[in-house]
N, C-alpha and C positions, 0 to 999 in steps of 0.2 A: 168138339176139335178139343183134346186134351193136350195142352202144351206147358213145357215149364223151362226153367232158366235157373244157373247159378249166378252170382254175381262176384268179383273180385272186393274182396274189402276194405275199407280204408279206416284211420282212425276216426274221423267221423259220423262214416257210414257203417251198419250195421245188415248185412243184408243175408237172407235164407238161403239154408241147403235143400237144393231137391223146391223150392217156391214152385207148387204146377198153379193153371189158371186152365179156365174152360171160356170157351169163344164159341155162341152160340149167335143165329139170327133169328128174332121173331116179329111178326109181322101183324098190326093193329087192322081189325076188323073196325070201318068205319062206320057201319050201317046206315051208309047211304049218305053219309053227312063228308062234305067237304072240311080236311083242315086246314090253318091255314099256318104253313111250315116255311113260310118265306123270310122269318127271323130266324129260321133253327131252333124255335123252343127258348130262344134268348130269354122273352117274357113267360116263364113257363115257373113253379116248382111246383111240390109232390105233396098232398096233404100229411100232417104229422104224425099221423094213420096209417101210410104209409099206401093207400087202399089207389090214392086217384094221383094222375098228374094233372095239373090245371095249367091252361095256354092261352094267354091272349089269343081272340081270332080277329083283327081287325076287318076283315070282312065282311062282319057280321054284327060287330063294335060290341062282343060278350065272348066271356071266359065258358071252354072248349072243359068238361072232366073225358077223362079217358080211363078207363077203368083196366088196371094194372093186374087185379087176379087174372082175370078174364081177358081180357090185352081186347077192346073193344070200346067204342064210344060210350059214353054215357048218358048225357045229356048238359045242356045249354045253362048259360046264366047271365042276361043279358045286363046290356051294362047302360045307364043313359050320362050322355055330354052333358046335359043341362038341367034344371030344377033343383026339387031339394034334397034330392040323392042323386045328382048326376056327379060324372069326376071333376066338370070344369074343361076340360079339353075333351079331344077326340084321338087325343095319343095318350098311350100307356108304355110310361117308359122303366115302370118298375114292379114287378110279381113274389108278394110274399103270402104261403097260405101261414097262418100264425097256429101256436097250441090252443089260444081262445074260441078257436073256429072262425074266425074274422080272415079278412082275405084286408091284407096292404097292398097300395096302389099308389104307383108314383105318374106323376105328369108332366117333370121338367118343373113345374109353377106350384104345387101343390103336391100334398100327399093324402090320401084319403084310406079309410078302413069301412070297411062292406061286411055286414052282418045282414045274411036274408037277401029282404028286401030294401033295409038300409043302411046308407051312406054316410058318416062323415067326413067332413074334408078340414084340413088347415092349412092355408097358401103359407107358401112360403116369406113371403113378406110377414104373414102374422109373428111367425121368429122369428126374423131377424128384429123387428120392432115392437112389436109387444110383449115377448119373454123377456124376463129378467135375466142380469147377468149380465156377462162381458158386453160391451158396445162392438156391434160387427156389422158393418158396413156392408149391402143389400147384394147379392154376386150369385149368381149361376152354380147351381147345383146339378150334376151330370149323373155321380154314381150316390144313393142314397139306400139306405135300410131300416130295421128297424130288431129290436129285440124278440126273442120268442114272445114275450105275454105285450108285448109294445108299446111298454112303459120307456124305453130310452129307445134315443134316435141318434144316428148317425151319417153324415153326407159329408162329402169333399166338395172344400170351396174351388170354384175352377173361377181363375181369372180370364177375362173376355178375352186375351193374346191369343192365336191360335199359336204361337213359339212358346208359351205359358205351364208349366205343368201345376197342379192342385197345390195350391199351399198349406194345407191342413185338413182337421176335421170339423165343421161345425158336431157340438154333440148336446143334444137338450133332451131335459126330460120330459116325457109330453105328459107326465099328472101335477109335476108341481111346476109344469111352465116355466122354468129356467135354460136357460144355454151356455154356454163357453165354447173356447176354441182354442184347438188343442193342434198347436203345429208340428208339421214333420219336416224337417230341414232336409233331410235326403230326398226328398223328390222336387228340389231344383237342380239336383243334378243332371236330374230326368230331359232337361231342357235340350243335354244336347243329343236328344237320339230321334227328336222330334225333327221330321220330316216335311218343310213345308211346298206348296205348291204355288207360284208366282205365273201372273198374268200381266207384265210390264213389273212395277213397282208393287203391286195391288196383291197382297196374300191373299187365294181365294181356298183353301183346302191345306188341311194338313193332316198328317199320320201319325199318333202321339200313341202312349202307352196305355193297354187294357187293366184299367182296377178292378178289383173284386174284394165286397166287402161283405165278412159271416158272421154275424155275433155267435160266439159261444158260452154261456154262462152269462158271466158279467161283463167281457171279455167282447173286443172287434177283433179280429183278425182279419188283415191287413195283404193285401196280394198285388203283386206288379206283374205285368205280364211279362218282362224284359228282366226281371230278379230274380235270381232263386235267393231268395228272403222271404219273411214275412216280419210285417208290424206289427205288432201284440199291443192296444190301445186300450188302455184300463181309465174310465170316464169319471168314475169316481177322480181317482188320485190323479186325472188330468197327464196320466205320464204315458212315456212311447221306448215300447223295447224291440228295438230291431234283430232279430235271429238271422245268422246267414246260415245256409246250406252247402253241401260238399257234393258232388256230382261227380261219381268215378265212370258213370260210362256216358257224360256228356261234359262238351266244355262249358268252365264257369263263368266263361269272360266273354260280354257281350263289344265285339270288335266292330268300330262303324268304317266299314270300307262299300260305303253306298252314300248317297252325294243325298244332303239336308239341307239344300236347298234345290230347287228344278226351276226354272223359268222361261219363261217364251215371249213374246207379243203375239204368238200365234196360240188359241184359248188348245187345240188339239192335240199342238205339239209341243205344250206345257202337258198337258193331261196323259201325253204316253212319253214323259220322261218322269211323269210322278207316278205311272203306275210301273217302271222298269224300276224306278228307286223300289218302293215300297219290295218289289218282287225280290230283289236285293237283301233286302233288310229280313225278308221272313228266314232267309239259309241262315241265322244266326238262333243262338237258342233261344225257345219261347213256354212260357210256365200257364196252364191254366189255373180256375180256379178252382178252392180246397172241398171236396165234398164231406160231409160224415158220412161217415157206416156206421149209427148205432149197434147193427148184430154184433162189431167185432171192438167197437170204442179208435176208430183210427180214423184217420184224414186221409184223404187218396186225390190223389193231382197227378194231372196228363201233363206229359212235357217232350216236345220235337226241336229238331235243329234238322239242316239239310243232311242225308248221309251220302249222297251224288247225284249226279246227274245225268237223268236218259233224254238227251235229246235237250228239248228246250226246257223239259220235266222237271222238279223237282224230286225227290225221293227220300224222304224225310225218316229219321228213325226217330222213335215214338219210347218214351221212357214211361215207366206207371210205378209212382211212390207213394209210401206212406210215411205219416207221423203219426206218434202217439196224440196223449191230452193234456200233456207235458211240452206240445212241440218238439219232439225228438224226431227225426230223422232216420225212419227201423228197415224201410226195407226201399226194394231200388229194384226194377229187374225191365227187361228190352222188351218191348212186344214183337212179335211178326213184322217183316216188313210187309207195306201197305195197310198195317191198321191203320185206320185214321179218330180221331175223336171230335165230336161237337161239344163247343163251345161250353156248353150250356149240358153237360152230362147230368146223370143224378142218380143216388142210391137207392135201394130198393128191396128191404129183404139178405142183405147182404149182396147184392148182384150190380154192379155198374153199367148202367141204360146210357147209352150212345145214340143220337138219332139217326136214323139212315134215311133220306129223303127216296123212295123209290118211285120215279116222277108222280110225284106229289098225294103218296100214297104213306100214312105214316109207320115206318119200323124202326125196328130198334137193335144194334150191337149190342149183346149182352157177354157181359167178361165177369168171368166169377170165381173169384182167387181163393186158394186153401194155402193157406196159411201154417209153416212149420214154425213151433215157440221158438223166440231168438233165444242163442249160443251166447 
């Protein structure tokens, strides 16, 4: 299916004339293998050469490789929990395929680098207590990543309270074993968007913001699910630059028209109130991660917001946006009604792949942009 779109122009947004794209669906041959799609490929990445998608399979505690050229299951690479090559936990919360052919894994308590059958791990506690540099109290880290060659590490420091946003970035050089803290003051403003569920006076659940970390060259690009912005962090200079964008196709403000505190002495009732509040919040604009398109030298991002209601169902408006390597917004296009994307979409050979779970069979909706020169 070949489609096109034209977009209005504003002072801050350049949109192409006659921007076309193709959408199709492809199915992966499992070769008798049962893929783990429960997390919608949240713990996955593609190899630097683009030939394989690698996904963490928690059913068998292994990495499953998908051959993207031939669209078929390729192989399993088993992981160990304990022992000299163990990740130290039965849970993997992050995965990245690196340029040096190592696999970066995070578990919420440690990070690890896997090469073949060998695995080297570093506990968060080690970074906090044994790396030189800023004195940083050990804290929980939920979002973390490393640079393409694995020398630089970045993780968001999350306070233990459910209603608190990250205070900033823990930045570490894994080769020199040094660390420092980079505060991001704007994150404090996001507390006012957090939905907290209470049973009586006890907070038991929260719906906060999604944060995405992407190393590009020597910088870290940090984006937040509810903000049409990017924070460019220079670890060496300890600097933070916030860049705000403006859409002409989506409202640019997040309206708090949902309850921030839901409570009941009855657990089931509190859960239903929480679910309703989350649904109401989902009508507001939200923004995906950025993914880099090596073929075109662009970053791509999806965003969405409620277009209208059909009964009890929300019908979303979905926007595809491109940014250049100087972090300028250069393209913006509204996609057809009904188009949906997975949080962990990826780009291979200029094609944007978004998971389509077909009764536990792996398939992808592929969107292939054809861009005109920017005027």
